[in-house]
Structure formats: structure tokens, C-alpha cells
PyMOL Python script that loads the backbone (N, CA, C, O; Angstrom):
from pymol import cmd

cmd.read_pdbstr("""\
ATOM      1  N   ARG A   1      16.615  40.531   4.728  1.00  0.00           N
ATOM      2  CA  ARG A   1      15.764  40.266   4.695  1.00  0.00           C
ATOM      3  C   ARG A   1      14.680  39.634   5.510  1.00  0.00           C
ATOM      4  O   ARG A   1      15.069  38.686   6.193  1.00  0.00           O
ATOM      5  N   VAL A   2      13.357  39.951   5.603  1.00  0.00           N
ATOM      6  CA  VAL A   2      12.873  40.367   6.874  1.00  0.00           C
ATOM      7  C   VAL A   2      12.328  38.580   6.959  1.00  0.00           C
ATOM      8  O   VAL A   2      11.909  38.124   5.895  1.00  0.00           O
ATOM      9  N   GLN A   3      12.341  37.817   7.947  1.00  0.00           N
ATOM     10  CA  GLN A   3      11.533  36.253   7.935  1.00  0.00           C
ATOM     11  C   GLN A   3       9.727  37.073   8.441  1.00  0.00           C
ATOM     12  O   GLN A   3       9.461  37.947   9.267  1.00  0.00           O
ATOM     13  N   ALA A   4       8.964  36.389   7.625  1.00  0.00           N
ATOM     14  CA  ALA A   4       7.566  36.590   8.017  1.00  0.00           C
ATOM     15  C   ALA A   4       7.289  35.982   9.384  1.00  0.00           C
ATOM     16  O   ALA A   4       6.436  36.545  10.070  1.00  0.00           O
ATOM     17  N   THR A   5       7.992  34.743   9.936  1.00  0.00           N
ATOM     18  CA  THR A   5       7.449  34.607  11.005  1.00  0.00           C
ATOM     19  C   THR A   5       7.702  35.322  12.347  1.00  0.00           C
ATOM     20  O   THR A   5       7.121  35.263  13.431  1.00  0.00           O
ATOM     21  N   LEU A   6       8.930  36.125  11.840  1.00  0.00           N
ATOM     22  CA  LEU A   6       9.221  36.806  13.209  1.00  0.00           C
ATOM     23  C   LEU A   6       8.534  38.178  13.259  1.00  0.00           C
ATOM     24  O   LEU A   6       8.209  38.704  14.323  1.00  0.00           O
ATOM     25  N   VAL A   7       8.304  38.801  11.899  1.00  0.00           N
ATOM     26  CA  VAL A   7       7.430  40.344  11.854  1.00  0.00           C
ATOM     27  C   VAL A   7       5.876  39.619  12.453  1.00  0.00           C
ATOM     28  O   VAL A   7       5.107  40.360  13.066  1.00  0.00           O
ATOM     29  N   LYS A   8       5.564  38.391  12.261  1.00  0.00           N
ATOM     30  CA  LYS A   8       4.207  37.660  12.346  1.00  0.00           C
ATOM     31  C   LYS A   8       3.722  38.076  13.883  1.00  0.00           C
ATOM     32  O   LYS A   8       2.757  38.731  14.275  1.00  0.00           O
ATOM     33  N   SER A   9       5.045  37.268  14.732  1.00  0.00           N
ATOM     34  CA  SER A   9       5.198  37.172  15.930  1.00  0.00           C
ATOM     35  C   SER A   9       5.530  38.382  16.537  1.00  0.00           C
ATOM     36  O   SER A   9       4.898  38.598  17.571  1.00  0.00           O
ATOM     37  N   THR A  10       6.208  39.103  16.255  1.00  0.00           N
ATOM     38  CA  THR A  10       6.193  40.511  16.889  1.00  0.00           C
ATOM     39  C   THR A  10       4.826  41.523  17.085  1.00  0.00           C
ATOM     40  O   THR A  10       4.414  42.095  18.093  1.00  0.00           O
ATOM     41  N   ILE A  11       4.223  41.491  15.470  1.00  0.00           N
ATOM     42  CA  ILE A  11       3.339  41.825  15.433  1.00  0.00           C
ATOM     43  C   ILE A  11       1.716  41.438  16.428  1.00  0.00           C
ATOM     44  O   ILE A  11       0.880  42.149  16.986  1.00  0.00           O
ATOM     45  N   LYS A  12       1.890  39.960  16.244  1.00  0.00           N
ATOM     46  CA  LYS A  12       1.222  39.461  17.339  1.00  0.00           C
ATOM     47  C   LYS A  12       1.228  39.932  19.247  1.00  0.00           C
ATOM     48  O   LYS A  12       0.459  40.145  20.184  1.00  0.00           O
ATOM     49  N   ARG A  13       2.170  39.897  19.020  1.00  0.00           N
ATOM     50  CA  ARG A  13       2.725  40.293  20.491  1.00  0.00           C
ATOM     51  C   ARG A  13       2.296  41.731  21.060  1.00  0.00           C
ATOM     52  O   ARG A  13       1.901  42.002  22.194  1.00  0.00           O
ATOM     53  N   ALA A  14       2.430  42.331  20.277  1.00  0.00           N
ATOM     54  CA  ALA A  14       2.016  43.709  19.997  1.00  0.00           C
ATOM     55  C   ALA A  14       0.545  44.035  20.497  1.00  0.00           C
ATOM     56  O   ALA A  14       0.104  44.678  21.449  1.00  0.00           O
ATOM     57  N   LEU A  15       0.020  43.382  19.544  1.00  0.00           N
ATOM     58  CA  LEU A  15      -1.187  43.734  19.259  1.00  0.00           C
ATOM     59  C   LEU A  15      -1.431  42.900  20.820  1.00  0.00           C
ATOM     60  O   LEU A  15      -1.636  43.544  21.849  1.00  0.00           O
ATOM     61  N   GLU A  16      -1.384  41.717  20.799  1.00  0.00           N
ATOM     62  CA  GLU A  16      -1.956  41.126  22.021  1.00  0.00           C
ATOM     63  C   GLU A  16      -1.780  42.146  23.660  1.00  0.00           C
ATOM     64  O   GLU A  16      -2.462  41.938  24.663  1.00  0.00           O
ATOM     65  N   ARG A  17      -1.011  42.908  23.566  1.00  0.00           N
ATOM     66  CA  ARG A  17      -1.014  43.760  24.743  1.00  0.00           C
ATOM     67  C   ARG A  17      -2.028  44.736  24.832  1.00  0.00           C
ATOM     68  O   ARG A  17      -2.270  45.369  25.859  1.00  0.00           O
ATOM     69  N   SER A  18      -2.953  44.928  23.162  1.00  0.00           N
ATOM     70  CA  SER A  18      -3.557  46.153  23.305  1.00  0.00           C
ATOM     71  C   SER A  18      -5.042  44.975  23.085  1.00  0.00           C
ATOM     72  O   SER A  18      -4.984  44.089  22.231  1.00  0.00           O
ATOM     73  N   ALA A  19      -6.168  45.140  23.897  1.00  0.00           N
ATOM     74  CA  ALA A  19      -7.685  44.614  23.989  1.00  0.00           C
ATOM     75  C   ALA A  19      -8.531  45.171  22.513  1.00  0.00           C
ATOM     76  O   ALA A  19      -9.550  44.648  22.063  1.00  0.00           O
ATOM     77  N   GLU A  20      -7.915  46.179  22.017  1.00  0.00           N
ATOM     78  CA  GLU A  20      -8.564  46.932  20.789  1.00  0.00           C
ATOM     79  C   GLU A  20      -8.405  45.974  20.061  1.00  0.00           C
ATOM     80  O   GLU A  20      -9.521  45.572  19.731  1.00  0.00           O
ATOM     81  N   VAL A  21      -7.507  45.286  19.556  1.00  0.00           N
ATOM     82  CA  VAL A  21      -7.128  44.659  18.220  1.00  0.00           C
ATOM     83  C   VAL A  21      -7.303  43.777  18.216  1.00  0.00           C
ATOM     84  O   VAL A  21      -6.812  43.254  19.216  1.00  0.00           O
ATOM     85  N   GLU A  22      -7.984  42.854  17.374  1.00  0.00           N
ATOM     86  CA  GLU A  22      -8.044  41.251  17.466  1.00  0.00           C
ATOM     87  C   GLU A  22      -6.769  40.533  15.951  1.00  0.00           C
ATOM     88  O   GLU A  22      -6.827  40.388  14.730  1.00  0.00           O
ATOM     89  N   ALA A  23      -5.931  40.328  16.890  1.00  0.00           N
ATOM     90  CA  ALA A  23      -4.451  40.186  15.745  1.00  0.00           C
ATOM     91  C   ALA A  23      -5.120  38.631  15.056  1.00  0.00           C
ATOM     92  O   ALA A  23      -4.224  38.040  14.453  1.00  0.00           O
ATOM     93  N   ASP A  24      -6.157  38.048  15.031  1.00  0.00           N
ATOM     94  CA  ASP A  24      -6.631  37.003  14.213  1.00  0.00           C
ATOM     95  C   ASP A  24      -7.111  37.355  13.126  1.00  0.00           C
ATOM     96  O   ASP A  24      -7.237  36.450  12.302  1.00  0.00           O
ATOM     97  N   ARG A  25      -7.498  38.585  12.764  1.00  0.00           N
ATOM     98  CA  ARG A  25      -8.181  38.987  12.025  1.00  0.00           C
ATOM     99  C   ARG A  25      -7.319  39.893  11.095  1.00  0.00           C
ATOM    100  O   ARG A  25      -7.831  40.734  10.356  1.00  0.00           O
ATOM    101  N   ILE A  26      -5.476  39.585  11.208  1.00  0.00           N
ATOM    102  CA  ILE A  26      -4.896  40.099  10.199  1.00  0.00           C
ATOM    103  C   ILE A  26      -4.044  39.425   9.722  1.00  0.00           C
ATOM    104  O   ILE A  26      -3.520  38.743  10.602  1.00  0.00           O
ATOM    105  N   GLU A  27      -3.354  39.153   8.139  1.00  0.00           N
ATOM    106  CA  GLU A  27      -2.698  38.793   7.543  1.00  0.00           C
ATOM    107  C   GLU A  27      -1.273  39.064   7.517  1.00  0.00           C
ATOM    108  O   GLU A  27      -1.103  39.854   6.588  1.00  0.00           O
ATOM    109  N   VAL A  28      -0.230  38.817   8.041  1.00  0.00           N
ATOM    110  CA  VAL A  28       1.086  39.546   7.500  1.00  0.00           C
ATOM    111  C   VAL A  28       1.921  38.613   6.745  1.00  0.00           C
ATOM    112  O   VAL A  28       2.193  37.431   6.957  1.00  0.00           O
ATOM    113  N   GLU A  29       2.256  39.398   5.836  1.00  0.00           N
ATOM    114  CA  GLU A  29       3.254  38.409   4.415  1.00  0.00           C
ATOM    115  C   GLU A  29       4.487  39.324   4.398  1.00  0.00           C
ATOM    116  O   GLU A  29       4.488  40.547   4.536  1.00  0.00           O
ATOM    117  N   THR A  30       5.525  38.519   4.206  1.00  0.00           N
ATOM    118  CA  THR A  30       6.577  39.705   3.675  1.00  0.00           C
ATOM    119  C   THR A  30       7.437  39.402   2.279  1.00  0.00           C
ATOM    120  O   THR A  30       7.463  38.216   1.951  1.00  0.00           O
ATOM    121  N   GLU A  31       7.963  40.102   1.642  1.00  0.00           N
ATOM    122  CA  GLU A  31       8.023  40.154   0.757  1.00  0.00           C
ATOM    123  C   GLU A  31       9.808  41.307   0.339  1.00  0.00           C
ATOM    124  O   GLU A  31      10.121  42.364  -0.209  1.00  0.00           O
ATOM    125  N   GLY A  32      10.399  40.232   1.009  1.00  0.00           N
ATOM    126  CA  GLY A  32      12.060  41.132   0.846  1.00  0.00           C
ATOM    127  C   GLY A  32      12.210  41.661   2.223  1.00  0.00           C
ATOM    128  O   GLY A  32      12.388  41.027   3.263  1.00  0.00           O
ATOM    129  N   ASN A  33      12.100  42.994   2.032  1.00  0.00           N
ATOM    130  CA  ASN A  33      11.956  43.589   3.475  1.00  0.00           C
ATOM    131  C   ASN A  33      11.092  44.650   3.644  1.00  0.00           C
ATOM    132  O   ASN A  33      11.363  45.734   4.161  1.00  0.00           O
ATOM    133  N   THR A  34      10.047  44.291   3.188  1.00  0.00           N
ATOM    134  CA  THR A  34       8.909  44.689   3.084  1.00  0.00           C
ATOM    135  C   THR A  34       7.317  43.925   3.611  1.00  0.00           C
ATOM    136  O   THR A  34       6.882  42.914   3.061  1.00  0.00           O
ATOM    137  N   VAL A  35       6.666  44.572   4.656  1.00  0.00           N
ATOM    138  CA  VAL A  35       5.645  43.672   5.508  1.00  0.00           C
ATOM    139  C   VAL A  35       4.326  44.420   4.513  1.00  0.00           C
ATOM    140  O   VAL A  35       4.307  45.630   4.286  1.00  0.00           O
ATOM    141  N   VAL A  36       3.463  43.627   4.089  1.00  0.00           N
ATOM    142  CA  VAL A  36       2.400  43.882   3.473  1.00  0.00           C
ATOM    143  C   VAL A  36       1.056  42.881   4.657  1.00  0.00           C
ATOM    144  O   VAL A  36       1.043  41.689   4.967  1.00  0.00           O
ATOM    145  N   LEU A  37       0.203  43.892   4.994  1.00  0.00           N
ATOM    146  CA  LEU A  37      -0.289  43.659   6.213  1.00  0.00           C
ATOM    147  C   LEU A  37      -2.155  43.816   5.460  1.00  0.00           C
ATOM    148  O   LEU A  37      -2.365  44.919   4.954  1.00  0.00           O
ATOM    149  N   ARG A  38      -3.111  43.012   5.418  1.00  0.00           N
ATOM    150  CA  ARG A  38      -4.087  42.494   4.883  1.00  0.00           C
ATOM    151  C   ARG A  38      -5.377  42.087   6.098  1.00  0.00           C
ATOM    152  O   ARG A  38      -5.321  41.052   6.762  1.00  0.00           O
ATOM    153  N   GLY A  39      -6.076  42.718   6.176  1.00  0.00           N
ATOM    154  CA  GLY A  39      -7.356  41.877   7.001  1.00  0.00           C
ATOM    155  C   GLY A  39      -8.319  42.736   7.376  1.00  0.00           C
ATOM    156  O   GLY A  39      -8.601  43.359   6.352  1.00  0.00           O
ATOM    157  N   LYS A  40      -8.860  43.050   8.101  1.00  0.00           N
ATOM    158  CA  LYS A  40      -9.821  43.861   8.674  1.00  0.00           C
ATOM    159  C   LYS A  40      -9.605  44.375  10.474  1.00  0.00           C
ATOM    160  O   LYS A  40      -9.522  43.493  11.329  1.00  0.00           O
ATOM    161  N   VAL A  41      -9.552  45.497  10.768  1.00  0.00           N
ATOM    162  CA  VAL A  41     -10.011  46.160  12.109  1.00  0.00           C
ATOM    163  C   VAL A  41     -10.665  47.025  12.449  1.00  0.00           C
ATOM    164  O   VAL A  41     -11.419  47.403  11.552  1.00  0.00           O
ATOM    165  N   ARG A  42     -10.769  47.650  13.519  1.00  0.00           N
ATOM    166  CA  ARG A  42     -12.399  48.021  13.756  1.00  0.00           C
ATOM    167  C   ARG A  42     -12.470  49.766  13.853  1.00  0.00           C
ATOM    168  O   ARG A  42     -13.474  50.457  14.023  1.00  0.00           O
ATOM    169  N   THR A  43     -10.919  50.240  13.668  1.00  0.00           N
ATOM    170  CA  THR A  43     -11.165  51.251  13.842  1.00  0.00           C
ATOM    171  C   THR A  43      -9.375  51.810  12.940  1.00  0.00           C
ATOM    172  O   THR A  43      -8.470  51.076  12.541  1.00  0.00           O
ATOM    173  N   TRP A  44      -9.474  53.247  12.907  1.00  0.00           N
ATOM    174  CA  TRP A  44      -8.318  53.432  12.228  1.00  0.00           C
ATOM    175  C   TRP A  44      -7.009  53.764  13.027  1.00  0.00           C
ATOM    176  O   TRP A  44      -5.864  53.936  12.607  1.00  0.00           O
ATOM    177  N   ASN A  45      -7.483  53.800  14.229  1.00  0.00           N
ATOM    178  CA  ASN A  45      -6.678  53.854  15.630  1.00  0.00           C
ATOM    179  C   ASN A  45      -5.962  52.603  15.468  1.00  0.00           C
ATOM    180  O   ASN A  45      -4.776  52.438  15.182  1.00  0.00           O
ATOM    181  N   GLU A  46      -6.654  51.950  15.644  1.00  0.00           N
ATOM    182  CA  GLU A  46      -6.275  49.866  15.358  1.00  0.00           C
ATOM    183  C   GLU A  46      -5.651  49.713  14.269  1.00  0.00           C
ATOM    184  O   GLU A  46      -4.868  48.767  14.354  1.00  0.00           O
ATOM    185  N   ARG A  47      -5.643  50.192  13.323  1.00  0.00           N
ATOM    186  CA  ARG A  47      -5.465  50.038  11.887  1.00  0.00           C
ATOM    187  C   ARG A  47      -3.611  50.647  12.096  1.00  0.00           C
ATOM    188  O   ARG A  47      -2.585  50.077  11.725  1.00  0.00           O
ATOM    189  N   ALA A  48      -3.761  51.889  12.770  1.00  0.00           N
ATOM    190  CA  ALA A  48      -2.312  53.008  12.739  1.00  0.00           C
ATOM    191  C   ALA A  48      -1.079  52.106  13.631  1.00  0.00           C
ATOM    192  O   ALA A  48       0.146  52.138  13.510  1.00  0.00           O
ATOM    193  N   GLU A  49      -2.048  51.224  14.655  1.00  0.00           N
ATOM    194  CA  GLU A  49      -1.114  50.357  15.768  1.00  0.00           C
ATOM    195  C   GLU A  49      -0.603  49.436  14.893  1.00  0.00           C
ATOM    196  O   GLU A  49       0.577  49.455  14.545  1.00  0.00           O
ATOM    197  N   VAL A  50      -1.694  48.336  14.372  1.00  0.00           N
ATOM    198  CA  VAL A  50      -0.425  47.458  13.585  1.00  0.00           C
ATOM    199  C   VAL A  50       0.577  47.739  12.742  1.00  0.00           C
ATOM    200  O   VAL A  50       1.662  47.160  12.791  1.00  0.00           O
ATOM    201  N   GLN A  51       0.250  48.755  11.810  1.00  0.00           N
ATOM    202  CA  GLN A  51       1.442  49.245  11.343  1.00  0.00           C
ATOM    203  C   GLN A  51       2.424  49.775  11.964  1.00  0.00           C
ATOM    204  O   GLN A  51       3.463  49.752  11.304  1.00  0.00           O
ATOM    205  N   ARG A  52       2.511  50.296  13.086  1.00  0.00           N
ATOM    206  CA  ARG A  52       3.343  50.566  13.896  1.00  0.00           C
ATOM    207  C   ARG A  52       4.077  49.276  14.615  1.00  0.00           C
ATOM    208  O   ARG A  52       5.301  49.387  14.683  1.00  0.00           O
ATOM    209  N   ALA A  53       3.628  48.317  15.049  1.00  0.00           N
ATOM    210  CA  ALA A  53       3.967  47.073  15.115  1.00  0.00           C
ATOM    211  C   ALA A  53       4.696  46.604  13.956  1.00  0.00           C
ATOM    212  O   ALA A  53       5.681  45.916  14.226  1.00  0.00           O
ATOM    213  N   ALA A  54       4.493  46.774  12.936  1.00  0.00           N
ATOM    214  CA  ALA A  54       4.928  45.967  11.757  1.00  0.00           C
ATOM    215  C   ALA A  54       6.757  46.623  11.076  1.00  0.00           C
ATOM    216  O   ALA A  54       7.757  46.240  10.469  1.00  0.00           O
ATOM    217  N   TRP A  55       6.050  48.011  11.856  1.00  0.00           N
ATOM    218  CA  TRP A  55       7.842  49.084  11.799  1.00  0.00           C
ATOM    219  C   TRP A  55       8.448  48.705  12.550  1.00  0.00           C
ATOM    220  O   TRP A  55       9.591  49.058  12.259  1.00  0.00           O
ATOM    221  N   SER A  56       8.462  48.048  13.605  1.00  0.00           N
ATOM    222  CA  SER A  56       9.078  48.066  15.109  1.00  0.00           C
ATOM    223  C   SER A  56      10.141  46.286  14.958  1.00  0.00           C
ATOM    224  O   SER A  56      11.211  45.990  15.490  1.00  0.00           O
ATOM    225  N   SER A  57       9.235  45.455  14.016  1.00  0.00           N
ATOM    226  CA  SER A  57       9.954  44.384  13.800  1.00  0.00           C
ATOM    227  C   SER A  57      11.698  45.069  12.792  1.00  0.00           C
ATOM    228  O   SER A  57      12.007  46.047  12.111  1.00  0.00           O
ATOM    229  N   PRO A  58      12.287  43.946  13.247  1.00  0.00           N
ATOM    230  CA  PRO A  58      13.733  44.164  12.826  1.00  0.00           C
ATOM    231  C   PRO A  58      13.761  44.152  11.226  1.00  0.00           C
ATOM    232  O   PRO A  58      12.854  43.591  10.610  1.00  0.00           O
ATOM    233  N   GLY A  59      14.644  44.678  10.676  1.00  0.00           N
ATOM    234  CA  GLY A  59      14.862  44.433   9.316  1.00  0.00           C
ATOM    235  C   GLY A  59      13.774  44.935   8.635  1.00  0.00           C
ATOM    236  O   GLY A  59      13.673  44.842   7.412  1.00  0.00           O
ATOM    237  N   VAL A  60      12.907  45.490   9.381  1.00  0.00           N
ATOM    238  CA  VAL A  60      11.476  45.881   7.956  1.00  0.00           C
ATOM    239  C   VAL A  60      12.021  47.259   7.618  1.00  0.00           C
ATOM    240  O   VAL A  60      12.418  48.030   8.491  1.00  0.00           O
ATOM    241  N   MET A  61      12.029  47.608   6.019  1.00  0.00           N
ATOM    242  CA  MET A  61      12.237  48.557   5.630  1.00  0.00           C
ATOM    243  C   MET A  61      10.960  49.461   4.824  1.00  0.00           C
ATOM    244  O   MET A  61      11.128  50.616   4.434  1.00  0.00           O
ATOM    245  N   SER A  62       9.652  48.684   4.660  1.00  0.00           N
ATOM    246  CA  SER A  62       8.844  49.257   4.184  1.00  0.00           C
ATOM    247  C   SER A  62       7.491  48.316   4.503  1.00  0.00           C
ATOM    248  O   SER A  62       7.517  47.086   4.509  1.00  0.00           O
ATOM    249  N   VAL A  63       6.440  49.042   4.737  1.00  0.00           N
ATOM    250  CA  VAL A  63       4.988  48.938   5.452  1.00  0.00           C
ATOM    251  C   VAL A  63       4.014  49.029   4.196  1.00  0.00           C
ATOM    252  O   VAL A  63       3.624  50.165   3.928  1.00  0.00           O
ATOM    253  N   ASP A  64       3.576  48.000   3.403  1.00  0.00           N
ATOM    254  CA  ASP A  64       2.208  47.974   2.422  1.00  0.00           C
ATOM    255  C   ASP A  64       0.701  47.833   3.383  1.00  0.00           C
ATOM    256  O   ASP A  64       0.130  46.746   3.294  1.00  0.00           O
ATOM    257  N   ASN A  65       0.184  48.707   4.116  1.00  0.00           N
ATOM    258  CA  ASN A  65      -0.720  48.719   4.911  1.00  0.00           C
ATOM    259  C   ASN A  65      -2.038  48.788   3.926  1.00  0.00           C
ATOM    260  O   ASN A  65      -2.556  49.799   3.452  1.00  0.00           O
ATOM    261  N   GLN A  66      -2.452  47.325   3.749  1.00  0.00           N
ATOM    262  CA  GLN A  66      -3.829  47.067   3.336  1.00  0.00           C
ATOM    263  C   GLN A  66      -5.084  46.930   3.757  1.00  0.00           C
ATOM    264  O   GLN A  66      -6.176  46.777   3.209  1.00  0.00           O
ATOM    265  N   LEU A  67      -4.609  47.037   5.086  1.00  0.00           N
ATOM    266  CA  LEU A  67      -5.766  46.951   6.220  1.00  0.00           C
ATOM    267  C   LEU A  67      -7.114  47.775   5.614  1.00  0.00           C
ATOM    268  O   LEU A  67      -6.969  48.738   4.860  1.00  0.00           O
ATOM    269  N   VAL A  68      -8.526  47.251   6.063  1.00  0.00           N
ATOM    270  CA  VAL A  68      -9.430  47.778   5.738  1.00  0.00           C
ATOM    271  C   VAL A  68     -10.016  48.075   7.104  1.00  0.00           C
ATOM    272  O   VAL A  68      -9.556  47.483   8.080  1.00  0.00           O
ATOM    273  N   ILE A  69     -11.345  49.256   7.287  1.00  0.00           N
ATOM    274  CA  ILE A  69     -12.184  49.325   8.646  1.00  0.00           C
ATOM    275  C   ILE A  69     -12.919  48.624   8.212  1.00  0.00           C
ATOM    276  O   ILE A  69     -13.305  48.671   7.044  1.00  0.00           O
ATOM    277  N   ALA A  70     -13.329  47.699   9.178  1.00  0.00           N
ATOM    278  CA  ALA A  70     -15.322  46.781   9.113  1.00  0.00           C
ATOM    279  C   ALA A  70     -15.534  46.147  10.567  1.00  0.00           C
ATOM    280  O   ALA A  70     -14.859  45.333  11.197  1.00  0.00           O
ATOM    281  N   PRO A  71     -16.899  46.923  10.911  1.00  0.00           N
ATOM    282  CA  PRO A  71     -16.853  46.740  12.112  1.00  0.00           C
ATOM    283  C   PRO A  71     -17.321  45.035  12.566  1.00  0.00           C
ATOM    284  O   PRO A  71     -17.325  44.689  13.747  1.00  0.00           O
TER     285      PRO A  71
END
""", "prot")
cmd.dss("prot")
cmd.show_as("cartoon", "prot")
cmd.util.cbc("prot")
cmd.orient("prot")
């Protein structure tokens, strides 16, 4: 089972290393071993970067990427 706080902190740390993505615009939820990403990013690259960060969290078996592209 994935812990939401652990996944969220892993994603936030990964995004803080990247000046492109604003981590505050992203909501992270967990449902069992699935991570659900919601919020807004500016580019497809940012969207993919957030998804990669979610996958890198321990115990994650699935990522439901619901992020939208918005300026």
C-alpha cells in the first residue's frame, strides 16, 4: 500500500529540482498502490516529468495522470 504523504514528498522533491514545474499546482492522491495526479502544468514535458516522479515513489504500481495543460 502506498502512503500519500511519502509519494507527495517524493514528487515535490523531484519537482523542486526542476525550475519548470510548480509543485503547488499539483494534487497527489493515493488509492491503494495507485497514484492519482490532478492539477495544472504548463507543458507536456512538465506533465511527463510529474508522472515520472510519481512512478519513482516506492510501492507505486499504477499512475492515473489527470494533469491538464494550462498556462
